[in-house]
C-alpha positions as CSV (number, residue, x, y, z in Angstrom):
1,M,-78.7,98.8,-70.2
2,A,-75.8,96.5,-69.2
3,T,-76.0,92.8,-69.7
4,L,-77.0,91.0,-66.6
5,T,-74.9,87.9,-65.7
6,V,-76.8,86.5,-62.7
7,N,-78.7,83.4,-61.8
8,P,-82.4,83.6,-61.4
9,M,-83.0,84.8,-57.9
10,N,-85.0,82.8,-55.3
11,Q,-88.7,83.1,-55.9
12,S,-90.0,80.4,-53.4
13,P,-90.5,81.2,-49.7
14,L,-87.5,80.6,-47.5
15,S,-87.7,77.9,-44.9
16,F,-87.8,78.9,-41.2
17,P,-84.4,77.2,-40.5
18,V,-82.8,79.3,-43.2
19,K,-84.3,82.5,-41.9
20,L,-83.3,81.6,-38.4
21,S,-79.7,80.8,-39.4
22,F,-79.4,84.1,-41.3
23,G,-80.8,86.0,-38.3
24,I,-78.5,84.3,-35.8
25,G,-75.6,85.8,-37.7
26,Q,-76.5,89.2,-36.5
27,F,-75.9,88.1,-32.9
28,A,-72.2,88.5,-33.5
29,E,-72.6,92.1,-34.6
30,G,-75.0,92.8,-31.7
31,L,-72.3,91.6,-29.3
32,K,-69.7,93.9,-30.9
33,N,-71.9,96.9,-31.1
34,A,-73.1,96.7,-27.5
35,A,-69.5,96.4,-26.2
36,F,-68.3,99.2,-28.5
37,G,-71.2,101.5,-27.9
38,T,-71.6,101.2,-24.2
39,L,-68.3,99.9,-22.7
40,L,-65.4,101.0,-24.9
41,I,-65.1,104.7,-24.1
42,F,-66.2,104.1,-20.5
43,Y,-63.5,101.4,-20.1
44,Y,-60.6,103.3,-21.6
45,N,-61.7,106.7,-20.2
46,Q,-63.2,106.0,-16.8
47,V,-61.5,102.7,-15.9
48,L,-58.1,103.1,-17.5
49,G,-57.9,106.9,-17.3
50,L,-57.3,107.7,-20.9
51,P,-58.5,111.2,-21.7
52,G,-61.9,111.3,-23.4
53,T,-60.5,113.3,-26.4
54,M,-57.7,110.7,-27.0
55,A,-60.1,107.8,-26.7
56,G,-62.6,109.5,-29.0
57,I,-59.9,110.2,-31.6
58,A,-58.6,106.6,-31.5
59,V,-62.0,105.2,-32.1
60,G,-62.9,107.9,-34.6
61,I,-59.9,107.1,-36.8
62,A,-61.5,103.7,-37.2
63,V,-64.4,105.3,-39.0
64,I,-62.1,106.7,-41.6
65,V,-60.7,103.2,-42.1
66,D,-64.3,101.8,-42.3
67,A,-65.0,104.3,-45.1
68,F,-62.5,102.2,-47.1
69,T,-62.9,98.7,-45.7
70,D,-66.7,98.5,-45.9
71,P,-66.9,99.4,-49.6
72,L,-63.9,97.1,-50.3
73,A,-65.6,94.2,-48.6
74,G,-68.8,94.9,-50.5
75,S,-67.3,95.4,-53.9
76,V,-64.9,92.5,-53.6
77,S,-67.6,90.1,-52.5
78,D,-69.9,91.4,-55.3
79,H,-67.2,90.3,-57.8
80,W,-66.1,87.1,-56.0
81,H,-66.1,83.7,-57.8
82,S,-66.2,80.5,-55.9
83,R,-68.2,77.3,-55.6
84,H,-69.4,78.6,-52.2
85,G,-70.9,81.7,-53.8
86,R,-70.0,85.4,-53.4
87,R,-70.7,86.0,-49.7
88,H,-70.0,82.8,-47.7
89,P,-66.2,82.6,-48.1
90,F,-65.8,86.0,-46.4
91,M,-68.2,85.0,-43.6
92,Y,-66.0,82.0,-42.8
93,A,-62.8,83.9,-43.2
94,S,-63.7,86.6,-40.7
95,M,-64.4,84.5,-37.6
96,V,-60.9,84.0,-36.1
97,P,-59.5,87.4,-36.8
98,L,-62.6,89.1,-35.3
99,A,-62.4,87.0,-32.1
100,I,-58.7,87.7,-31.6
101,A,-58.9,91.4,-32.2
102,F,-61.9,91.9,-30.0
103,Y,-60.3,89.9,-27.1
104,F,-57.1,92.1,-27.1
105,L,-59.1,95.3,-27.4
106,F,-60.4,94.7,-23.9
107,N,-57.1,93.2,-22.6
108,P,-54.5,95.9,-23.2
109,L,-51.0,94.6,-22.4
110,V,-49.7,98.2,-22.0
111,S,-50.0,101.2,-19.7
112,G,-49.7,104.9,-20.0
113,E,-51.8,107.3,-22.0
114,W,-50.0,107.1,-25.4
115,A,-49.5,103.4,-25.2
116,L,-53.2,102.9,-24.4
117,F,-54.1,105.3,-27.2
118,F,-52.2,103.3,-29.9
119,W,-53.4,100.0,-28.4
120,L,-57.0,101.3,-28.7
121,L,-56.3,102.6,-32.2
122,I,-54.8,99.3,-33.5
123,F,-57.3,96.9,-32.0
124,T,-60.4,99.0,-32.7
125,N,-59.4,99.1,-36.3
126,A,-58.6,95.4,-36.4
127,T,-62.0,94.5,-34.8
128,R,-64.0,96.7,-37.1
129,T,-62.1,95.6,-40.2
130,A,-62.7,92.0,-39.4
131,M,-66.4,92.8,-38.7
132,S,-66.6,94.4,-42.1
133,L,-65.3,91.3,-43.7
134,Y,-68.2,89.4,-42.2
135,H,-71.0,91.9,-41.8
136,V,-71.1,93.5,-45.2
137,P,-71.4,90.1,-47.1
138,H,-73.8,88.9,-44.5
139,I,-76.4,91.7,-44.8
140,A,-75.9,91.7,-48.6
141,L,-76.7,88.0,-48.5
142,G,-80.1,88.9,-47.0
143,A,-81.0,91.0,-50.0
144,E,-80.1,88.1,-52.4
145,M,-82.0,85.4,-50.6
146,T,-85.4,86.6,-51.6
147,V,-87.0,89.3,-53.8
148,D,-90.4,89.2,-52.0
149,F,-91.3,92.7,-50.6
150,S,-92.6,91.3,-47.3
151,E,-90.1,88.5,-46.8
152,R,-87.3,90.9,-47.0
153,S,-88.8,92.7,-44.0
154,E,-89.1,89.4,-42.2
155,L,-85.4,88.7,-42.8
156,V,-84.4,92.1,-41.5
157,G,-86.7,91.5,-38.5
158,F,-84.8,88.3,-37.8
159,R,-81.6,90.3,-38.0
160,M,-82.8,93.0,-35.6
161,F,-84.1,90.4,-33.2
162,F,-80.7,88.5,-32.9
163,S,-78.7,91.7,-33.0
164,N,-80.5,92.9,-29.9
165,F,-80.3,89.5,-28.4
166,G,-76.5,89.9,-28.7
167,V,-76.9,93.3,-27.0
168,L,-78.9,91.7,-24.2
169,F,-76.2,89.1,-23.7
170,V,-73.5,91.7,-23.3
171,F,-75.6,93.7,-20.8
172,G,-77.0,90.6,-19.0
173,A,-73.7,88.7,-18.7
174,G,-71.7,91.9,-18.2
175,F,-73.8,93.6,-15.5
176,G,-75.4,90.5,-14.1
177,Y,-72.1,88.5,-13.8
178,F,-68.8,89.9,-14.8
179,F,-69.4,93.4,-13.5
180,A,-71.1,92.3,-10.3
181,A,-70.4,94.4,-7.2
182,T,-67.5,93.5,-4.9
183,P,-66.4,95.0,-1.6
184,E,-63.6,96.7,-3.5
185,F,-65.7,97.8,-6.5
186,P,-69.4,98.5,-5.6
187,N,-69.8,99.6,-9.2
188,G,-68.4,96.5,-10.9
189,Q,-68.0,98.1,-14.3
190,L,-65.0,100.0,-12.8
191,N,-63.1,96.8,-12.1
192,A,-60.5,96.5,-14.9
193,S,-59.6,92.9,-14.1
194,V,-62.9,91.4,-15.2
195,Y,-62.9,92.8,-18.8
196,P,-60.5,90.2,-20.3
197,N,-62.7,87.3,-19.2
198,F,-65.7,89.1,-20.5
199,A,-64.1,89.7,-23.9
200,A,-63.0,86.0,-24.1
201,V,-66.6,84.8,-23.7
202,V,-67.9,87.3,-26.3
203,S,-65.1,86.4,-28.7
204,V,-66.0,82.7,-28.6
205,L,-69.7,83.4,-29.1
206,M,-68.9,85.5,-32.2
207,V,-67.1,82.6,-33.8
208,I,-69.9,80.2,-33.0
209,T,-72.8,82.3,-34.3
210,I,-71.0,83.4,-37.5
211,F,-70.3,79.8,-38.3
212,I,-73.9,78.8,-37.6
213,S,-75.2,81.5,-39.9
214,A,-72.8,80.7,-42.8
215,W,-73.4,77.0,-42.5
216,G,-77.1,77.2,-42.0
217,T,-77.6,79.4,-45.2
218,R,-75.4,77.4,-47.5
219,S,-78.4,75.7,-49.1
220,V,-79.4,78.9,-50.8
221,I,-76.1,79.4,-52.6
222,P,-77.2,77.8,-55.9
223,S,-80.1,80.2,-56.3
224,L,-78.0,83.3,-55.5
225,P,-76.8,85.8,-58.2
226,S,-73.4,85.0,-59.5
227,A,-70.6,87.5,-60.0
228,P,-70.1,88.8,-63.6
229,D,-67.4,87.2,-65.6
230,I,-64.6,89.8,-65.7
231,P,-60.8,89.5,-66.1
232,R,-58.8,89.0,-62.9
233,A,-57.9,92.4,-61.6
234,S,-54.7,93.8,-59.9
235,A,-54.8,95.3,-56.5
236,L,-54.9,98.8,-58.0
237,E,-57.7,97.9,-60.3
238,V,-59.7,96.4,-57.4
239,I,-59.4,99.7,-55.5
240,Q,-60.4,101.7,-58.5
241,R,-63.4,99.4,-59.0
242,V,-64.4,99.9,-55.4
243,F,-64.6,103.7,-55.8
244,K,-66.3,103.4,-59.1
245,D,-69.0,101.1,-57.6
246,L,-69.4,103.4,-54.6
247,F,-69.8,106.5,-56.6
248,A,-72.3,104.7,-58.9
249,A,-74.3,103.6,-55.9
250,M,-74.4,107.2,-54.5
251,K,-75.9,108.3,-57.8
252,S,-79.1,106.6,-56.7
253,K,-81.3,109.4,-55.3
254,S,-83.4,106.9,-53.2
255,F,-80.2,105.6,-51.6
256,R,-78.6,109.0,-51.0
257,W,-81.6,110.2,-48.9
258,L,-81.8,106.9,-47.0
259,F,-78.1,106.9,-46.3
260,S,-78.0,110.6,-45.2
261,G,-81.0,110.2,-42.9
262,V,-79.8,107.1,-41.1
263,L,-76.3,108.4,-40.8
264,V,-77.4,111.4,-38.9
265,V,-79.6,109.5,-36.4
266,F,-77.1,106.6,-36.0
267,I,-74.4,109.1,-35.0
268,M,-76.7,110.7,-32.4
269,V,-77.6,107.3,-31.1
270,G,-73.9,106.5,-30.8
271,V,-73.2,109.6,-28.7
272,N,-75.9,108.6,-26.3
273,T,-74.9,105.0,-26.1
274,A,-71.4,106.0,-25.2
275,L,-72.7,108.1,-22.4
276,D,-75.3,105.6,-21.1
277,L,-73.1,104.4,-18.2
278,Y,-72.3,108.0,-17.2
279,I,-76.0,108.9,-17.2
280,F,-77.2,105.8,-15.4
281,T,-74.4,106.0,-12.7
282,Y,-74.1,109.7,-12.1
283,F,-77.2,111.5,-13.4
284,W,-79.8,109.1,-12.3
285,E,-77.6,107.6,-9.5
286,L,-78.9,104.0,-10.1
287,E,-77.5,101.0,-8.3
288,P,-75.5,98.5,-10.4
289,G,-78.4,96.0,-10.3
290,S,-80.9,98.7,-11.5
291,V,-78.6,99.7,-14.3
292,L,-78.9,96.2,-15.7
293,Y,-82.7,96.4,-15.8
294,L,-82.6,99.8,-17.4
295,I,-80.0,99.0,-20.0
296,I,-81.7,95.9,-21.2
297,A,-85.1,97.6,-21.6
298,Y,-84.3,99.1,-24.9
299,P,-83.1,96.0,-26.7
300,I,-86.0,94.0,-25.3
301,G,-88.3,96.6,-26.7
302,V,-86.5,96.3,-30.1
303,M,-86.8,92.5,-30.1
304,I,-90.6,92.6,-29.3
305,G,-91.2,95.5,-31.7
306,S,-89.4,93.7,-34.5
307,F,-92.2,91.1,-34.6
308,A,-94.7,93.8,-35.4
309,S,-92.7,95.3,-38.3
310,P,-94.1,93.1,-41.2
311,A,-97.7,93.9,-40.2
312,F,-96.9,97.5,-39.7
313,F,-95.4,97.8,-43.2
314,R,-98.2,95.9,-44.8
315,R,-100.7,98.4,-43.3
316,W,-98.8,101.7,-43.6
317,G,-95.7,101.0,-45.7
318,K,-92.0,101.0,-45.1
319,K,-91.5,104.7,-45.4
320,A,-94.1,105.3,-42.7
321,G,-92.2,102.9,-40.5
322,L,-89.0,104.7,-41.2
323,I,-90.4,108.1,-40.3
324,F,-92.3,106.8,-37.3
325,G,-89.2,105.1,-35.8
326,G,-87.1,108.1,-36.7
327,L,-89.3,110.4,-34.7
328,A,-89.7,108.0,-31.8
329,W,-86.0,107.9,-30.9
330,P,-85.3,111.6,-30.3
331,L,-88.7,112.2,-28.7
332,W,-88.3,109.5,-26.0
333,Q,-84.6,110.4,-25.6
334,V,-85.3,114.0,-24.6
335,V,-88.4,113.5,-22.5
336,P,-87.0,112.2,-19.2
337,I,-83.9,114.5,-19.2
338,A,-86.0,117.6,-20.0
339,L,-88.5,116.8,-17.3
340,R,-85.8,116.2,-14.7
341,L,-84.1,119.5,-15.6
342,L,-87.5,121.2,-15.3
343,G,-88.1,119.6,-11.9
344,W,-91.1,117.6,-13.2
345,F,-89.6,114.0,-12.9
346,P,-89.2,111.8,-9.8
347,E,-86.1,112.5,-7.8
348,N,-83.2,110.1,-7.6
349,G,-84.1,107.3,-5.2
350,D,-87.8,107.7,-5.7
351,A,-89.6,104.3,-6.1
352,L,-91.2,105.5,-9.4
353,L,-87.9,106.6,-11.0
354,L,-86.7,103.2,-12.2
355,P,-90.0,101.8,-13.5
356,L,-90.6,105.1,-15.5
357,L,-87.2,105.0,-17.0
358,I,-87.6,101.3,-17.9
359,F,-90.9,101.9,-19.5
360,I,-89.6,104.8,-21.6
361,K,-86.5,102.9,-22.8
362,F,-88.7,99.8,-23.7
363,F,-91.2,101.9,-25.6
364,Q,-88.4,103.8,-27.3
365,G,-86.9,100.5,-28.5
366,A,-90.2,99.1,-29.7
367,C,-91.0,102.2,-31.7
368,T,-87.5,102.9,-33.1
369,V,-87.0,99.3,-34.4
370,Q,-89.6,100.1,-37.1
371,A,-87.1,102.5,-38.6
372,N,-84.3,100.0,-38.3
373,V,-86.2,97.2,-40.1
374,A,-87.6,99.5,-42.7
375,F,-84.2,100.8,-43.6
376,G,-82.6,97.4,-44.1
377,S,-85.6,96.3,-46.2
378,M,-85.7,99.5,-48.2
379,V,-81.9,99.3,-49.1
380,A,-82.7,95.8,-50.6
381,D,-85.4,97.4,-52.7
382,V,-83.0,100.1,-53.8
383,V,-80.7,97.4,-55.0
384,D,-83.4,96.1,-57.3
385,E,-84.0,99.7,-58.6
386,Y,-80.3,100.0,-59.2
387,E,-80.2,96.7,-61.2
388,Y,-83.2,97.9,-63.2
389,D,-81.4,101.2,-64.1
390,T,-77.9,99.8,-64.7
391,G,-78.1,96.1,-65.3
392,K,-75.7,95.4,-62.3
393,R,-76.6,93.4,-59.2
394,Q,-74.4,94.8,-56.4
395,E,-75.9,94.2,-53.0
396,G,-72.4,94.3,-51.4
397,I,-71.6,97.9,-52.2
398,F,-75.0,99.2,-51.1
399,F,-74.9,97.3,-47.8
400,A,-71.3,98.4,-47.3
401,A,-72.6,101.9,-47.1
402,S,-75.4,100.7,-44.9
403,S,-72.8,98.9,-42.6
404,F,-70.7,102.1,-42.5
405,S,-73.7,104.2,-41.4
406,A,-74.3,101.7,-38.6
407,K,-70.6,101.7,-37.5
408,A,-70.7,105.4,-37.4
409,T,-72.9,104.9,-34.4
410,T,-69.9,103.7,-32.3
411,G,-67.3,105.6,-34.4
412,V,-68.3,109.2,-34.8
413,G,-70.6,108.9,-31.9
414,N,-67.8,107.9,-29.6
415,V,-65.6,110.8,-31.0
416,I,-68.3,113.3,-30.1
417,A,-68.9,111.7,-26.7
418,G,-65.2,111.7,-25.9
419,F,-64.8,115.4,-26.8
420,S,-68.0,116.3,-24.9
421,L,-66.7,114.7,-21.7
422,D,-63.6,116.8,-21.9
423,I,-65.5,120.0,-22.9
424,I,-67.7,119.7,-19.7
425,N,-64.6,118.8,-17.7
426,W,-65.8,115.4,-16.6
427,P,-63.5,113.9,-13.9
428,R,-62.0,110.6,-14.9
429,G,-60.6,107.6,-13.1
430,A,-62.0,104.6,-11.2
431,H,-62.1,106.7,-8.0
432,I,-65.1,108.7,-9.4
433,R,-67.7,106.3,-8.0
434,T,-70.8,108.4,-7.3
435,A,-72.5,111.6,-8.2
436,A,-71.0,113.1,-5.0
437,D,-67.6,112.9,-6.7
438,V,-68.8,115.1,-9.6
439,P,-69.6,118.8,-9.5
440,A,-73.4,119.4,-9.8
441,E,-73.1,121.7,-12.8
442,T,-71.1,119.1,-14.6
443,I,-73.8,116.5,-14.1
444,I,-76.3,119.0,-15.6
445,D,-74.1,119.6,-18.6
446,L,-73.9,115.8,-19.1
447,G,-77.7,115.7,-19.1
448,L,-78.0,118.5,-21.7
449,V,-75.6,116.7,-24.0
450,Y,-77.3,113.3,-23.5
451,G,-80.8,114.6,-24.0
452,P,-81.8,117.8,-25.7
453,L,-78.6,118.7,-27.6
454,V,-78.1,115.3,-29.2
455,A,-81.8,114.5,-29.8
456,A,-82.4,117.7,-31.7
457,F,-80.2,116.4,-34.5
458,G,-82.3,113.3,-34.8
459,F,-85.2,115.3,-36.3
460,L,-82.9,116.2,-39.3
461,S,-83.1,112.6,-40.4
462,I,-86.9,112.9,-41.0
463,W,-86.3,115.6,-43.5
464,C,-84.0,113.3,-45.4
465,Y,-86.5,110.3,-45.3
466,S,-89.3,112.5,-46.7
467,H,-87.4,112.6,-50.0
468,Y,-87.4,108.8,-50.5
469,K,-89.8,108.1,-53.5
470,L,-89.5,104.3,-54.2
471,T,-93.1,103.0,-53.5
472,R,-94.2,99.4,-53.2
473,E,-96.1,99.7,-56.5
474,R,-93.0,101.0,-58.3
475,H,-90.9,98.3,-56.7
476,E,-93.3,95.6,-58.0
477,E,-93.1,97.0,-61.5
478,I,-89.3,96.9,-61.3
479,L,-89.4,93.2,-60.1
480,E,-91.7,92.2,-63.0
481,S,-89.3,93.8,-65.5
482,L,-86.3,92.2,-63.9
483,N,-87.9,88.7,-63.7
484,S,-88.8,89.0,-67.4
485,Q,-85.2,89.8,-68.3
486,R,-83.9,86.9,-66.2
487,A,-86.4,84.5,-67.8
488,S,-85.3,85.5,-71.3
489,Q,-81.7,84.9,-70.4
490,G,-82.2,81.7,-68.6
């Protein structure tokens, strides 16, 4: 077993201010994810007129870049030496580049299909790379801050809460203020002129919340693991080390099954999120004000459901939470669409339609979050298992893969959504304002993609999760052994 060169990890309970500061940091990613997931394809395709395939390809290329930048951010931060620890320097460094890239993503200074394509390509990659620089060290920090089985779930619960608070802000401020109806644009989300101001506000909030998180967690730096003492490496050696670390992480059977399962379901969620505005506006024919209520129901459900996660896991375990949440998402995704296509759901305009949709979205969020929280906590447990097996403490590389799977939501999901829109011949342009402007058979095709076809893949993730074997009892045995090793070295 390799020699461990880390400080004793924190054994005492974390204070509430530290947990709060850590959780607030996820607000920034929630802002970015909501804008990318719901608005990005819609903005470039429906508002600016870029073909769905071109928009999907531009966003999808960023996933390929993420496949390199996420592990790079994780591995480099794993091996970083500074008086501010391994993770915090990267959190501070990401703030301004992230804000600038996000602002210009929603404020293109060009026109024409190819010019918009390259603008979207450049600033999507810039935004996601800057987010990698922050997000991977941030979530790796959460695994380092405590070794307690339940407290890790609490930290992930804080992350999930503030992530969805960021989602709520994007939807609330967007549809409640920036995208408000005007005489010229009854559907305000079709008004291209409001997007730059919206992006400016979101960019400023990203900077503020990242700084709060980094500054508010600085007190734990002395108790965090230190990077191993290794010679300074060249750029080529760093890249080689990244791939070596990544391949080593993927040798963990527990992590491979977790990663495979969550990647499948996140991609499917990404497809549906990219199509949300299309479904709400044209399939359900909701008014702009009603869209706001429906679109915030899911994150509110997630926020409330996250508070129940620690008790859920204590009673039934993390794996049960992962499977329960993994089943809940596709089930509640397909129900309203399938019932409508069968003629067993309230018609558009019926007074019962909106309350039913809101209830389903809320309940879907409250159930699905159990899988989200379980996954984040289980990856931290896998890091302990990896340390036990190899003697190396590398939260960054594991959470880089975790971050990549989450980004696949808006990356690969947007690619599939963009191609799907072109396959079903969806009409584009700001003049397509209501369902009357879209052929009826195209709307049905949209519903089939959004509901049954996409949700069916979600069940594949459950098969992957069933192969995860790291139990709470085994994890406690691993921690006892690791603590003994640290004590003997300290």
